[in-house]
DRENDO-1510 file (C-alpha; in Angstrom, 1 decimal, always signed):
<recs>
REC; n; res; u; v; w
REC; 1; MET; +20.3; +0.8; -3.0 .
REC; 2; LEU; +16.5; +0.2; -2.8 .
REC; 3; LYS; +16.6; +1.7; +0.7 .
REC; 4; ILE; +18.1; +4.9; -0.8 .
REC; 5; VAL; +15.3; +5.1; -3.4 .
REC; 6; VAL; +12.6; +4.5; -0.8 .
REC; 7; ALA; +14.1; +7.0; +1.6 .
REC; 8; GLY; +14.4; +9.6; -1.1 .
REC; 9; THR; +10.9; +9.0; -2.4 .
REC; 10; THR; +9.5; +9.1; +1.1 .
REC; 11; ALA; +11.3; +12.4; +1.8 .
REC; 12; LEU; +10.0; +13.8; -1.4 .
REC; 13; PHE; +6.4; +13.0; -0.7 .
REC; 14; LEU; +6.7; +14.1; +2.9 .
REC; 15; THR; +8.0; +17.4; +1.7 .
REC; 16; ALA; +5.3; +17.7; -0.9 .
REC; 17; SER; +2.7; +16.9; +1.8 .
REC; 18; SER; +4.0; +19.6; +4.0 .
REC; 19; ILE; +4.1; +22.1; +1.2 .
REC; 20; ALA; +0.5; +21.2; +0.3 .
REC; 21; ASN; -0.6; +21.5; +3.9 .
REC; 22; ALA; +1.1; +24.8; +4.4 .
REC; 23; GLN; -0.6; +26.1; +1.2 .
REC; 24; ASN; -4.0; +24.8; +2.5 .
REC; 25; ALA; -3.5; +26.5; +5.9 .
REC; 26; GLN; -2.6; +29.8; +4.2 .
REC; 27; THR; -5.8; +30.0; +2.0 .
REC; 28; ALA; -9.0; +31.3; +3.5 .
REC; 29; ALA; -11.3; +29.4; +1.1 .
REC; 30; PRO; -11.5; +25.6; +1.5 .
REC; 31; ALA; -9.0; +24.0; -0.9 .
REC; 32; SER; -7.9; +20.5; -1.6 .
REC; 33; PRO; -4.6; +19.6; +0.1 .
REC; 34; GLU; -3.2; +18.9; -3.4 .
REC; 35; ARG; -3.7; +22.5; -4.6 .
REC; 36; LEU; -0.3; +24.2; -4.7 .
REC; 37; ASN; +0.8; +27.7; -5.8 .
REC; 38; ALA; +3.1; +28.0; -8.9 .
REC; 39; THR; +6.3; +28.2; -6.8 .
REC; 40; ASP; +5.4; +25.1; -4.8 .
REC; 41; ARG; +4.5; +23.2; -8.0 .
REC; 42; ASN; +7.8; +24.2; -9.6 .
REC; 43; ASN; +9.7; +23.1; -6.5 .
REC; 44; LEU; +7.8; +19.8; -6.4 .
REC; 45; THR; +8.7; +19.2; -10.1 .
REC; 46; ASP; +12.3; +20.0; -9.4 .
REC; 47; MET; +12.4; +17.6; -6.4 .
REC; 48; ARG; +10.8; +14.9; -8.5 .
REC; 49; ILE; +13.4; +15.3; -11.3 .
REC; 50; ASP; +16.2; +15.4; -8.7 .
REC; 51; LEU; +14.9; +12.2; -7.1 .
REC; 52; VAL; +14.7; +10.3; -10.4 .
REC; 53; LYS; +18.3; +11.4; -11.3 .
REC; 54; ALA; +19.6; +10.5; -7.8 .
REC; 55; ALA; +17.9; +7.1; -8.0 .
REC; 56; LEU; +19.3; +6.3; -11.4 .
REC; 57; GLN; +22.9; +7.4; -10.6 .
REC; 58; LEU; +23.6; +8.3; -14.2 .
REC; 59; THR; +27.0; +7.7; -15.7 .
REC; 60; PRO; +28.7; +10.7; -17.5 .
REC; 61; ASP; +27.6; +9.2; -20.9 .
REC; 62; GLN; +24.0; +8.7; -19.6 .
REC; 63; GLU; +24.0; +12.3; -18.3 .
REC; 64; LYS; +24.3; +13.5; -21.9 .
REC; 65; LEU; +20.9; +11.8; -22.6 .
REC; 66; TRP; +19.2; +13.3; -19.6 .
REC; 67; PRO; +18.2; +16.9; -20.9 .
REC; 68; PRO; +15.5; +15.7; -23.2 .
REC; 69; VAL; +14.0; +13.6; -20.4 .
REC; 70; GLU; +14.0; +16.5; -18.0 .
REC; 71; SER; +12.5; +18.8; -20.7 .
REC; 72; ALA; +9.7; +16.4; -21.4 .
REC; 73; ILE; +9.0; +16.0; -17.6 .
REC; 74; ARG; +8.8; +19.8; -17.3 .
REC; 75; ALA; +6.6; +20.2; -20.4 .
REC; 76; ARG; +4.2; +17.7; -18.9 .
REC; 77; ALA; +4.1; +19.6; -15.6 .
REC; 78; GLU; +3.4; +22.9; -17.5 .
REC; 79; ASP; +0.7; +21.3; -19.6 .
REC; 80; ARG; -0.9; +19.8; -16.4 .
REC; 81; LYS; -0.8; +23.3; -14.8 .
REC; 82; ALA; -2.6; +24.7; -17.8 .
REC; 83; ARG; -5.2; +22.0; -17.7 .
REC; 84; ILE; -5.9; +22.7; -14.0 .
REC; 85; ALA; -6.1; +26.4; -14.7 .
REC; 86; LYS; -8.7; +25.8; -17.4 .
REC; 87; ILE; -10.7; +23.6; -15.1 .
REC; 88; GLN; -10.5; +26.2; -12.3 .
REC; 89; GLU; -11.7; +28.8; -14.8 .
REC; 90; THR; -14.7; +26.7; -15.8 .
REC; 91; VAL; -15.5; +26.0; -12.1 .
REC; 92; GLY; -15.1; +29.7; -11.2 .
REC; 93; ARG; -17.6; +30.8; -13.8 .
REC; 94; ARG; -20.1; +28.4; -12.2 .
REC; 95; ALA; -19.3; +29.1; -8.6 .
REC; 96; ASP; -22.3; +31.3; -8.0 .
REC; 97; GLU; -24.7; +28.8; -9.5 .
REC; 98; SER; -26.6; +26.4; -7.4 .
REC; 99; ARG; -26.1; +22.7; -8.1 .
REC; 100; VAL; -29.5; +22.6; -9.8 .
REC; 101; GLU; -28.7; +25.6; -12.0 .
REC; 102; ALA; -25.3; +24.1; -12.9 .
REC; 103; MET; -27.0; +20.8; -13.9 .
REC; 104; ARG; -29.5; +22.7; -16.0 .
REC; 105; ASN; -26.9; +24.9; -17.7 .
REC; 106; ARG; -24.3; +22.2; -18.3 .
REC; 107; ASP; -23.4; +21.4; -21.9 .
REC; 108; PRO; -22.5; +17.7; -22.2 .
REC; 109; ILE; -21.1; +18.1; -25.7 .
REC; 110; ALA; -18.8; +20.9; -24.6 .
REC; 111; PHE; -17.7; +18.8; -21.6 .
REC; 112; LEU; -16.9; +15.9; -23.9 .
REC; 113; GLN; -14.9; +18.2; -26.2 .
REC; 114; ARG; -12.9; +19.7; -23.3 .
REC; 115; ARG; -12.3; +16.2; -22.0 .
REC; 116; SER; -11.2; +15.0; -25.4 .
REC; 117; GLU; -8.7; +17.9; -25.8 .
REC; 118; ALA; -7.3; +17.3; -22.3 .
REC; 119; LEU; -6.8; +13.6; -23.0 .
REC; 120; ALA; -5.2; +14.3; -26.4 .
REC; 121; GLN; -2.8; +16.7; -24.7 .
REC; 122; ARG; -1.9; +14.1; -22.1 .
REC; 123; SER; -1.4; +11.5; -24.8 .
REC; 124; ALA; +0.9; +13.8; -26.7 .
REC; 125; ASP; +2.8; +14.6; -23.6 .
REC; 126; LEU; +3.2; +10.9; -22.8 .
REC; 127; ASP; +4.4; +10.2; -26.3 .
REC; 128; LYS; +7.0; +12.9; -26.0 .
REC; 129; LEU; +8.1; +11.6; -22.6 .
REC; 130; ALA; +8.4; +8.0; -23.9 .
REC; 131; GLU; +10.4; +9.3; -26.9 .
REC; 132; ALA; +12.7; +11.3; -24.6 .
REC; 133; TRP; +13.2; +8.4; -22.3 .
REC; 134; GLN; +13.9; +5.8; -25.0 .
REC; 135; PRO; +17.6; +6.6; -25.8 .
REC; 136; LEU; +18.4; +6.9; -22.1 .
REC; 137; TYR; +16.5; +3.8; -21.0 .
REC; 138; LYS; +18.4; +1.7; -23.6 .
REC; 139; THR; +21.7; +2.6; -21.8 .
REC; 140; LEU; +20.5; +1.8; -18.3 .
REC; 141; GLY; +21.9; -1.2; -16.5 .
REC; 142; GLN; +19.8; -3.8; -14.8 .
REC; 143; GLU; +20.2; -2.2; -11.4 .
REC; 144; GLN; +19.2; +1.2; -12.7 .
REC; 145; ARG; +16.1; -0.2; -14.3 .
REC; 146; GLN; +15.2; -1.9; -11.1 .
REC; 147; ARG; +15.5; +1.4; -9.2 .
REC; 148; LEU; +13.5; +3.2; -11.8 .
REC; 149; ALA; +10.8; +0.5; -11.6 .
REC; 150; ALA; +10.7; +0.6; -7.8 .
REC; 151; LEU; +10.4; +4.4; -7.9 .
REC; 152; ALA; +7.6; +4.2; -10.5 .
REC; 153; ILE; +5.7; +1.6; -8.3 .
REC; 154; PHE; +6.1; +3.8; -5.3 .
REC; 155; VAL; +4.8; +6.9; -7.2 .
REC; 156; LEU; +1.9; +5.1; -8.6 .
REC; 157; HIS; +0.9; +3.8; -5.2 .
REC; 158; ASP; +1.1; +7.3; -3.8 .
REC; 159; MET; -1.0; +8.7; -6.7 .
REC; 160; SER; -3.6; +6.0; -6.0 .
REC; 161; GLU; -3.7; +7.1; -2.3 .
REC; 162; ALA; -4.1; +10.8; -3.4 .
REC; 163; VAL; -7.1; +9.8; -5.6 .
REC; 164; ASP; -8.6; +8.0; -2.7 .
REC; 165; ARG; -8.1; +11.0; -0.5 .
REC; 166; ARG; -9.8; +13.3; -3.1 .
REC; 167; ARG; -12.7; +11.0; -3.4 .
REC; 168; ALA; -13.1; +10.9; +0.4 .
REC; 169; LEU; -13.0; +14.7; +0.5 .
REC; 170; SER; -15.6; +15.1; -2.2 .
REC; 171; GLU; -17.9; +12.5; -0.5 .
REC; 172; ASP; -17.5; +14.5; +2.8 .
REC; 173; GLU; -18.5; +17.7; +1.0 .
REC; 174; ASP; -21.7; +16.1; -0.5 .
</recs>
């Protein structure tokens, strides 16, 4: 069963990588490979949700508890999209400033407030996600919990690699 989860997860991230690379190739301006258009982000969210459901192999009784989990996952994805749009708006306003001008004109208090708002939103989203998962998680068998844990570890590892890639890209640009 673990092989199925790993194979499915690998397929998801290979697909996501190809979507990201295709998006990167289509844009004239340099973009990070993780930047996706709205359709691709929605498709990626759908694939992630489908992967989790497939890995869990929910029983009919457990299926009844799934909709709140899926809604919470989708809400987090939408809120993340809004946070990214807000960041891009801020960066866009400063795009024609030199680095020196940007440093002179920055407002550290406004930055801290924006960061605080973003973290508060993420915290609220995680609370909603945990609340949505709790009834379903209580019904999962040991094998389902192990598959969910394996999937989570794989995703966290992939996220760590994505952060490392972003850091390498930003260091190359400096």
